Structures are given as C-alpha cells and as structure tokens.
C-alpha positions, -999 to +999 in steps of 0.1 A: -392-726+017-378-696+000-406-676-017-397-663-052-411-639-077-399-643-113-402-613-136-397-627-171-406-663-164-411-673-201-377-660-213-343-678-213-333-669-177-369-674-164-373-709-178-338-719-166-347-705-131-377-728-131-355-758-141-335-750-109-367-748-089-378-782-102-346-798-089-354-784-054-392-782-052-391-786-014-369-755-011-389-730-031-424-716-036-433-694-066-456-666-055-457-646-087-448-646-123-445-618-149-442-622-187-446-601-218-471-618-240-463-655-242-494-667-225-493-702-239-461-710-220-472-689-190-503-709-186-483-741-184-461-725-158-491-713-138-507-748-138-474-764-127-464-739-100-496-723-089-485-687-082-509-664-064-505-636-090-492-633-126-487-602-147-489-602-185-475-569-196-496-569-227-532-560-216-549-579-245-529-610-238-537-606-201-574-607-208-571-639-228-550-656-201-575-646-174-602-665-194-579-695-200-570-700-163-605-691-148-605-726-132-574-717-111-569-694-081-542-673-098-550-635-102-540-619-135-529-583-138-512-563-166-491-533-175-464-516-154-487-514-124-492-552-126-455-557-130-448-538-098-475-558-080-457-590-090-424-576-078-436-564-044-457-595-033-457-595+004-447-632+006-418-628-019-383-629-003-363-628-035-372-613-070-356-627-101-355-598-126-352-616-159-370-591-182-349-578-211-348-540-214-354-509-194-389-522-184-371-538-155-360-506-137-392-495-120-403-530-106-367-536-094-367-503-075-401-510-059-390-545-050-359-531-032-381-505-014-403-534-003-372-552+012-368-579-014-334-594-023-328-592-061-314-619-083-304-596-111-304-607-147-317-574-161-285-556-172-303-524-180-312-518-144-276-511-133-264-498-166-289-470-166-298-466-129-269-480-109-265-446-091-301-451-078-302-488-073-270-494-053-275-467-027-311-478-023-301-514-018-276-504+009-302-483+026-327-511+027-301-537+036-309-561+008-287-581-015-282-575-052-272-610-064-259-611-099-272-638-122-248-630-151-222-657-152-194-631-153-206-612-122-215-643-104-180-655-110-166-624-095-188-627-065-177-663-060-141-653-062-146-626-036-157-651-010-188-664+008-203-631+018-216-604-006-188-580-011-164-607+001-129-592+004-126-556+013-128-536-019-095-519-011-077-552-017-090-556-053-065-545-080-085-555-111-116-573-122-109-595-153-142-601-171-139-628-197-156-629-231-158-657-257-154-631-285-186-642-301-192-659-335-172-633-354-140-631-334-111-623-356-131-607-384-128-571-396-157-547-400-154-551-438-158-589-433-189-583-411-208-561-436-231-589-448-237-607-415-272-622-414-295-625-384-291-663-385-253-660-384-254-636-355-277-658-335-253-688-336-232-682-304-203-707-302-207-716-265-239-702-248-276-708-253-293-674-246-322-652-257-321-635-291-313-600-278-283-610-256-270-633-283-269-604-308-253-582-280-226-609-276-219-610-313-213-572-313-195-574-279-219-547-267-230-573-241-195-572-226-196-534-225-229-536-205-212-561-181-183-537-176-207-509-165-226-534-143-194-545-126-185-509-118-218-506-098-219-541-083-184-541-070-174-504-067-144-507-090-133-479-113-134-485-151-096-482-152-095-514-131-120-534-151-104-553-180-120-575-206-101-606-216-111-629-245-112-665-234-128-684-264-135-717-246-158-700-220-142-721-193-131-692-171-161-670-164-142-642-148-113-634-125-103-611-096-067-598-092-058-587-057-033-560-047-006-586-039-008-600-075-028-631-066-056-639-091-086-660-083-107-674-112-141-692-113-142-720-139-170-742-151-190-754-181-211-727-198-244-733-180-265-704-169-282-725-143-251-724-121-252-686-115-290-688-112-288-715-085-260-697-067-281-666-064-312-684-052-293-704-025-268-677-017-245-681+003-250-719+002-240-743-026-261-772-037-257-800-062-264-790-098-270-817-124-251-814-156-217-817-173-185-811-154-152-798-167-130-826-179-094-813-176-080-845-192-098-835-224-085-799-224-055-792-246-052-755-238-069-724-226-065-694-249-064-657-239-064-626-261-071-589-258-105-577-272-105-561-306-121-527-298-115-513-332-136-538-352-159-544-322-162-508-312-193-513-291-170-523-262-150-491-266-182-471-267-194-487-235-162-477-217-167-442-230-203-440-219-194-454-185-167-429-179-190-401-190-216-414-166-250-397-160-275-403-187-249-413-213-251-450-202-289-448-209-282-434-244-257-462-250-282-489-238-313-474-255-296-469-288-284-505-287-319-518-278-334-499-306-309-510-332-309-547-322-346-548-326-344-533-361-316-558-369-337-587-357-365-574-379-341-574-408-345-536-413-308-526-408-274-543-412-252-558-384-227-529-384-255-504-381-260-515-345-228-500-332-230-471-357-264-463-341-248-462-306-220-440-318-244-416-336-268-414-305-239-407-281-226-379-304-260-362-305-276-366-270-270-342-242-258-356-209-277-353-176-258-358-144-275-381-118-307-385-138-339-395-120-359-425-131-383-402-151-352-386-168-338-420-176-370-431-192-373-398-211-337-402-223-347-436-237-377-421-255-356-393-269-329-417-281-355-439-298-369-408-316-335-396-326-326-429-342-360-433-359-354-399-376-318-408-384-328-440-402-356-422-421-330-396-432-304-423-439-279-407-416-267-440-402-248-466-422-224-442-438-220-423-404-185-422-391 
C-alpha cells in the first residue's frame, strides 16, 4: 500500500484525491491530513480514513477538533509546525500539496528534505521558490509530480519516466487555456463583473481562488512560470494557446516539428490519479471523449491586452528572483479582496501591475526573503487601496 499525506484535504483537490483513494482502497493508506479550519468535513475524513495525525492550521479550530475526535487514535496538531509534522510523517511516501497559497512552501521543502515524493497542486511553491525546490528535489532524488491538468498533460506527452524525452529535443511547450468565462470581452466590458459571474467557469469545477484566477487568466500565467521550473524550458519556448472546449490539456512540440497532445474530459481526478500511481495507469471511472459528438476543436491566441495578467506573469517570470513572489502575492491579496466584494474585477490585475512597479527585486531569494516579500507586498497594497491609488492606476 502506498502511504499518503494530504495537505489541504478539505479543499477541491484534497476531496478529489480522496475520491481516487476510495476507488482503490487496497492500494493506499492515508497517514496524515492537514486543513485550514473546516473541521466539520475534516472530522468526517478522519473517521473514514483513520490517519495517525491531522493538522488544523487554525489553533482554535484544532482545539475544537481534538475534543470532537477524542474517541479516536488520531493526534491533532496546529500551525506551521503542525503542518510540517503532517508533511514529514515517517510512513508517508508521497505528499499531496493541495493547500492554496504560499503556506505550502515550507512544508513542501521539509517533505522533500525528508525524502518524500511530491504530488504538487500548490502553484505558489514553484512560482515563488522554484529556484529552491527543483535543485533540492534533484539532490534528494525525489519526484515532483504535477497535479495541474496542464503540467500533467505535458508529463504524459514526454513519456513514461519523469522528464521523459531529453529536454534538448523539446522545441516548445504549448499550454492550453479555456479562456475563462469572459473570453472575447474588452476591459471596458469587464468593469462591472460580479463575484458570482467570475465564479462560473465554463468547463472546470474548482475552488474559488483558482476559478477567479482562471477568469483573469492569471492562473495561466502561474502555470507558465511553473512549467519553466518543472520542465527546464525557457519562457520564449512556452506558449499559451486558447482551446475553449478544454479537450486538449496541453501539447509538446519536438525539434523535428512533431507535436504530441494529451486529450481528455475536464476531470481533475485524472491528473491526481496519474500522480498517485505514477508511472502506472489505472482505470478511472467517468465520462470519456465522444469524438462522434465533436463538431470541431477551436484554437486562438490569448488576449494579453485585455487579460494583461498573463503578460504580467511572463514579465515577472523573465525578471525572476523575488518578482514572481510579488506577482503571486499581489494576486492573492487582490483576489481575496475581490471575493470579499471590496474591490472590482479589473482591480485584481491592476494590483499586480502596481505592486510589480513598486517592489524591489531580490535575486535568488531565500525562503525567509520570499515570505518577507509577500508581507511587504500585502502592506504595499493595503496602503495603496487606503489611498485609492489602484483602480485608476495605469
């Protein structure tokens, strides 16, 4: 049985990971969970899967959970220290990092140091600390297995073994995007976008934060930066292609002009299961592509003028250093405010642009410097919104 730790077990990726585990109960054992504060769902998961340890990041919620599951043998811990405990459990062989946000960086690093393979769903880890994570993974001889559908698709195109074809044979990575719910609209037409409208993704069922990121196309920018680190390909050789049906999840073009694509229905359980069983494939229940019902597959270039979050991601990625942290932190801050109905939809990418224009760049930042850059970016934007510098900012 493969022993698994799941960081973010109550979120979208975490719950879908458990759906995969339910299909193959004889193949997996859950040794630890971690969650933010949703102790109601976490308690159900504990009683179903019986992990040895769970971390509730919120200390008060952890105390309540501890009382609620006093009749079980599961140990409850809290905070960052507890999160790291859950990630480095001695029995764990693979850690699913499904937390949203930069909270995932430190436990991921500690899990790698402890020799655990990583099923990576936390974008922020590579976006902000790829220069730390990838060399460390190589040193420890562990696999970073992408759970994003786009990066999983690239891995599948490259072959059975992680890294697949030699990198020198790759000409381009073609990362596909649905274009989100507002594809084709101008910025003027997106001024009055509501939270409810932004949360209606046309193809995928995801958590709130990633759904908003998909609507702004910032999510695709984060994926471009991730792909650079995962596959060692320069930004000039990573292209985003809009494919509205979400049938093609990504493609790899080789130096001889051949292109390999991975196709499938939009179901996150496929990349999750592929990471958990890697390099094997197993049956996955669900819909299959019906080519007889397809009339066409559309392609288009992304609109980087009206959806400038993608252009800003390329800029941050090429600048490197701490600028990718500024990009990510500004987006996290602004998305939270948008979901709280405190700012407008267009203010999200305006916030990123403003922060990138103000923050100084640090080359090869340490983890402490990454976290400090996040704090500084949050404070910069807090003051900017108080002074009403964002919104009319160009």
